[in-house]
C-alpha positions in Angstrom: 116.5 137.1 137.0 116.3 138.0 133.0 119.8 134.9 132.4 116.7 132.3 134.0 114.3 133.8 132.0 117.1 133.6 128.4 117.9 129.4 130.2 114.0 128.6 130.5 112.5 130.1 126.9 115.4 128.0 125.2 114.5 124.8 127.0 110.8 125.4 126.4 111.8 126.0 122.7 114.2 123.3 122.3 111.9 120.8 123.5 108.8 122.1 121.3 111.2 121.7 118.3 111.5 118.0 119.3 108.1 117.4 119.9 107.4 118.7 116.5 109.8 116.5 114.9 109.3 113.0 116.2 111.3 110.5 114.9 110.6 106.7 114.6 112.9 104.5 113.4 111.1 101.3 112.5 111.6 97.9 111.5 108.3 96.1 110.4 107.5 93.9 113.6 108.2 97.2 115.7 105.4 98.7 113.0 103.0 95.9 113.5 103.4 96.5 117.2 102.9 100.3 117.5 100.1 100.0 114.7 98.0 97.2 117.0 98.9 99.5 120.4 97.2 102.4 118.2 94.7 101.6 116.4 91.1 102.3 117.7 88.8 99.7 116.1 91.4 97.1 117.6 90.7 99.0 121.2 87.0 99.0 120.6 86.6 95.3 119.9 88.3 95.0 123.2 85.2 96.0 124.7 83.3 93.0 123.0 84.8 90.6 124.4 84.7 92.3 128.0 80.6 92.5 127.4 81.2 88.6 125.8 82.4 87.9 129.5 79.8 90.0 131.3 77.0 87.4 129.8 79.2 85.0 131.8 78.5 86.5 135.0 75.2 87.3 134.3 74.7 83.7 133.6 76.3 82.7 136.8 74.1 85.5 138.9 71.1 83.6 137.4 72.0 80.5 139.7 72.1 82.8 143.3 68.8 83.1 145.1 65.6 85.6 144.0 65.1 87.3 146.9 62.6 90.3 147.3 60.6 91.8 149.9 56.3 92.2 150.0 53.7 94.6 150.8 49.9 93.3 150.7 48.0 95.8 152.4 43.7 95.5 152.1 41.3 97.6 153.8 37.4 96.6 153.4 34.5 99.3 153.7 31.9 96.5 154.6 32.9 93.6 156.0 32.0 90.0 154.2 30.0 87.6 155.9 31.0 84.1 156.2 28.6 81.0 156.7 28.5 78.9 159.7 27.0 76.0 160.2 24.7 75.2 162.4 26.3 74.3 165.8 29.8 74.4 164.9 29.9 77.9 167.8 27.6 78.1 170.5 24.6 79.7 170.1 24.5 79.0 166.4 21.9 76.4 166.1 21.4 77.1 162.2 23.5 78.0 159.5 23.7 81.8 159.1 25.9 84.4 157.4 28.3 86.0 160.1 31.0 88.3 159.5 34.4 87.2 160.6 36.4 89.1 158.7 38.1 92.9 159.8 38.1 95.5 158.0 42.5 96.3 157.6 44.2 93.9 156.3 48.1 93.8 155.6 50.4 91.2 155.3 54.4 92.0 155.4 57.0 89.2 153.9 60.7 88.5 152.1 60.5 85.7 149.4 62.9 83.5 148.9 63.8 81.2 145.5 66.3 79.1 144.3 67.1 77.1 142.0 67.7 73.5 142.4 67.8 71.8 139.3 67.5 73.7 136.2 70.1 72.5 133.2 69.1 75.1 131.2 70.8 78.1 133.7 74.0 75.7 133.9 73.7 75.5 129.9 73.8 79.1 129.5 77.0 79.6 131.0 78.6 76.9 129.3 77.5 78.9 126.3 78.8 82.0 127.5 82.0 81.0 127.5 81.7 79.6 123.7 80.9 83.2 122.5 83.8 84.2 124.9 85.9 82.4 122.9 84.5 83.0 119.6 84.7 86.8 120.2 88.4 86.3 121.0 88.6 84.5 118.1 87.2 87.1 116.0 89.4 90.1 117.3 92.8 87.9 117.0 91.4 87.5 113.4 90.7 91.2 113.0 94.5 91.8 114.6 96.2 89.6 111.7 94.3 91.2 109.1 95.6 94.7 110.2 99.2 93.0 110.9 99.0 92.2 107.1 98.1 95.5 106.3 100.8 96.9 108.3 103.4 94.8 106.9 102.4 95.6 103.3 102.2 99.3 104.1 105.7 99.0 105.4 106.8 97.1 102.0 105.2 99.7 99.9 107.4 102.4 101.8 110.3 100.6 100.8 109.4 99.6 97.3 108.5 103.5 97.1 112.0 104.6 98.3 114.1 102.9 96.3 112.3 103.2 93.6 112.7 107.4 94.2 116.6 106.5 95.0 116.7 105.0 91.8 114.9 107.5 90.0 116.5 110.2 91.3 120.2 108.5 90.3 118.7 107.9 86.5 117.3 111.6 86.5 121.5 112.3 87.7 122.8 110.4 84.8 120.6 112.0 82.2 121.0 115.3 83.0 124.9 114.8 82.7 123.9 112.8 79.1 122.5 115.7 77.8 125.5 118.3 79.1 127.9 116.1 77.3 125.2 116.3 74.2 124.5 119.6 74.6 128.9 120.1 74.3 129.0 117.7 71.5 126.4 119.4 69.6 128.3 122.8 70.3 131.0 121.3 68.8 129.7 120.0 65.7 130.0 116.2 66.6 127.1 115.4 67.5 123.9 115.7 65.1 120.6 117.6 66.1 118.2 114.9 66.5 120.4 113.0 69.0 120.8 116.4 71.0 117.5 116.3 70.9 117.0 112.9 72.5 118.9 113.6 75.1 117.1 116.7 76.3 114.0 114.8 76.1 115.2 112.1 78.2 116.4 114.5 80.6 112.7 115.9 80.9 111.4 112.9 80.9 113.6 111.2 83.5 112.9 114.1 85.7 109.4 114.3 85.4 109.9 109.8 86.2 111.7 111.0 89.5 108.9 113.7 90.4 105.9 110.8 89.5 108.5 108.7 91.9 108.4 110.7 94.8 104.5 111.6 94.5 103.9 107.8 95.0 106.8 107.6 98.0 104.5 110.3 99.6 101.2 108.3 99.3 102.9 105.2 100.5 104.4 107.1 103.5 100.5 108.3 104.0 99.1 105.2 104.0 102.0 104.2 106.5 100.8 106.5 108.7 97.0 105.6 108.7 97.8 102.0 109.6 100.0 102.9 112.0 97.7 105.8 113.4 100.6 108.5 114.3 100.8 111.7 113.6 101.3 113.2 110.2 104.1 115.0 110.7 105.7 112.4 112.4 108.8 111.8 110.5 109.7 107.7 109.6 112.8 106.0 109.1 112.1 102.2 108.1 115.2 100.8 109.1 114.5 97.4 107.0 116.1 97.0 103.3 114.2 95.9 101.0 117.1 94.6 98.7 119.1 92.9 101.7 116.0 91.8 103.9 114.9 89.6 99.9 118.1 88.0 100.5 117.7 86.4 103.8 114.4 84.5 102.9 113.5 81.9 105.7 110.6 79.8 105.2 108.0 79.6 108.1 106.6 76.6 110.2 103.2 75.1 109.4 100.9 76.3 112.3 97.8 76.2 109.8 95.7 73.9 112.6 95.5 76.7 114.5 94.2 78.9 112.0 91.5 81.2 113.5 89.5 80.4 111.1 89.6 77.3 112.1 89.1 77.9 115.4 85.7 79.7 115.0 84.3 77.2 113.0 85.4 74.9 115.8 84.0 77.3 118.4 80.6 77.6 116.4 80.2 73.6 116.2 80.4 73.4 119.9 77.7 76.3 120.5 75.1 74.5 117.9 75.8 71.2 120.0 75.6 73.0 123.0 72.2 74.4 121.7 70.8 70.9 120.7 72.1 69.3 123.9 70.4 72.6 126.1 66.7 71.7 123.5 67.0 68.1 124.3 67.2 68.4 128.3 64.5 71.5 128.6 62.0 68.8 128.8 63.6 67.9 132.2 62.2 68.5 135.1 63.7 72.1 136.8 63.1 71.7 141.0 62.8 75.0 143.1 63.2 75.7 146.8 61.1 78.4 147.8 60.9 80.4 151.5 58.6 83.0 152.8 58.9 85.1 155.8 55.7 87.3 156.4 53.6 89.1 159.5 49.8 89.5 158.7 48.4 92.3 160.8 44.4 92.1 161.2 42.6 95.1 162.7 39.6 97.4 162.3 42.5 99.9 161.5 45.8 100.3 160.3 47.5 100.9 163.6 50.8 98.5 163.7 51.6 99.7 166.5 48.9 96.9 168.3 51.8 94.2 168.9 48.7 91.8 169.6 47.4 92.2 166.3 50.1 90.9 164.5 50.6 87.0 163.5 53.2 84.9 161.6 52.2 84.5 158.4 55.8 82.4 157.0 55.7 79.3 154.8 58.2 77.2 152.8 57.8 75.7 149.1 59.3 72.5 146.8 58.1 73.8 143.3 58.7 71.3 140.5 58.4 72.0 137.0 57.6 69.1 134.5 57.1 70.4 130.5 54.6 68.1 129.3 54.0 69.5 125.7 57.4 70.8 125.6 58.4 68.0 123.3 56.4 68.9 120.7 57.1 72.5 120.5 61.1 72.2 120.0 61.2 69.0 117.5 61.5 72.2 114.5 64.3 73.9 116.8 66.0 70.6 117.2 65.9 70.0 113.3 67.2 73.7 112.6 70.7 72.8 115.3 70.9 69.1 114.0 71.5 71.3 110.8 73.2 73.8 111.6 75.8 70.9 112.7 75.8 68.9 109.4 76.1 72.4 107.8 79.1 73.6 110.5 81.1 70.0 109.4 80.7 71.0 105.6 82.0 74.6 106.1 85.2 73.5 108.1 86.0 70.7 105.8 86.0 73.4 102.9 88.0 75.8 105.5 90.5 73.6 105.4 90.6 73.2 102.2 90.9 76.8 101.3 93.9 77.4 104.0 95.5 74.4 102.5 95.6 75.4 98.7 96.5 79.2 100.3 99.8 77.3 102.2 100.8 75.5 98.8 100.1 78.9 96.3 102.5 80.8 98.9 105.0 78.7 99.0 105.0 78.0 95.0 104.7 82.0 95.1 107.9 82.5 97.4 109.7 79.9 95.5 109.0 81.5 92.1 110.1 84.9 93.7 113.1 83.4 94.6 114.2 82.5 91.2 112.9 85.6 90.1 115.1 87.5 92.5 118.1 85.8 91.4 117.5 86.5 88.1 117.3 89.6 88.0 119.7 90.2 90.4 122.1 88.4 87.9 120.7 91.0 85.1 121.5 93.6 87.4 125.0 92.7 87.7 125.5 92.3 84.2 123.5 95.2 83.0 126.3 97.4 85.2 129.3 96.1 83.7 127.9 96.4 80.4 127.0 100.1 80.9 130.3 100.7 82.7 132.7 99.2 80.2 130.7 101.3 77.3 130.6 104.8 79.2 134.6 104.0 79.0 134.9 103.0 75.2 132.6 106.1 74.5 135.0 108.5 76.8 138.0 106.8 74.3 135.6 107.3 71.0 134.6 104.2 70.6 131.0 104.1 71.1 128.0 106.1 69.6 126.2 108.1 72.0 122.7 106.2 71.0 124.1 103.2 72.1 125.4 104.4 75.0 121.8 106.1 75.7 120.2 102.5 74.4 122.6 100.6 77.2 120.9 103.2 79.9 117.2 102.6 79.1 118.3 98.6 79.6 119.9 99.4 83.5 117.0 101.3 84.2 114.6 99.0 82.9 116.7 95.9 84.9 117.1 98.5 87.6 113.5 98.4 88.6 113.2 94.8 87.9 115.5 94.1 90.3 113.3 96.2 93.2 110.2 95.2 92.4 111.2 91.8 92.3 112.5 92.0 95.6 108.9 93.2 96.7 107.3 91.2 95.4 109.6 88.0 97.1 109.0 89.9 100.4 105.4 90.4 99.5 105.4 86.2 98.8 107.0 86.0 102.3 104.5 88.3 104.0 101.8 85.9 102.5 102.7 82.8 103.6 103.3 84.0 107.1 99.9 85.3 107.0 98.9 81.5 105.6 100.9 79.3 107.8 99.5 81.3 111.2 102.8 82.6 112.0 101.4 86.4 112.4 
């Protein structure tokens, strides 16, 4: 029993430790997928689509017949007289007032109203479908924006991670330089100013390393927020910044299907259908009506006496012909005509905006590719120069100050190389968004 208890505690503890140190190894596409699944705002937006779909159902339900029950009870303490012309009834030669009603009158029935012809009801269904399509496009636009934000956050983590590693290398090298300078200073082969300079460079490098680690932590915090994952989750970035930057690919232009254009086109359809609905509102509407009722007439509400019941049913055909509606709707027609004209201009402007966005993104990508090649070439050259000077310095053919100057050049070149790789990937992401490839 004790052995079983020990095993149970061990398994429970192990599971708890694993749960507390969840690790996610993510590529950028996987990060986007997880972010879109976890974001609460996208889940909330899904309800807007459901609401829009329910409005279509509501519009369709208006075509169904309307059925309702009715009941009318009337009691007259004093009977009302009716005029009976003379000679109509036997024994009444002259016109007289005669009470022909009863004290108790009840009517129970079912009423039915069925639309037969009503263009407004049909147009309402079509408008509901357009509104659903617009809402779906709005959600799609939100997903694209969030995907772009996640990509930027992911890319920022890649950048800060490499900057942190570079800062650590710089700090390590400067620490070695400071140790060498201290030894040389103690042996009298280095002046004090160079020794103090080496110590200052070491301290500055350590401070830059701390700042790089802080920036990396902030970038991770932003990525956690964008993905909506617990802060304690360990995230390993699988994409390598410099490796991906060397394999940049272009994207197929799908700008014609950009959600901004689709939304404007749906808005245009909505305004056109609304204008059509206004014009058709002057058409007559036809309803078929039916009523099934039973009437009860008696001095008392004694519904058990069947002989006082009588049918009271009927059928109707109701035609509603608008006469003054076209005068009232004149301003509405003008409103939607203006909206249609306005939307055409907005659509053309949006096309121009997207074309410019694509051209700008392609140009930025081309420039980033050139910058990446140049900085990479400079980076390789600076490393070669630095290693050569290191060897020469160890042989005593190079001054320490010249080695430090070369170290600074190498550090700047390293940062420029990483920054150019980051800008290259950022330009690719912008082109991906501009060409509608998210």
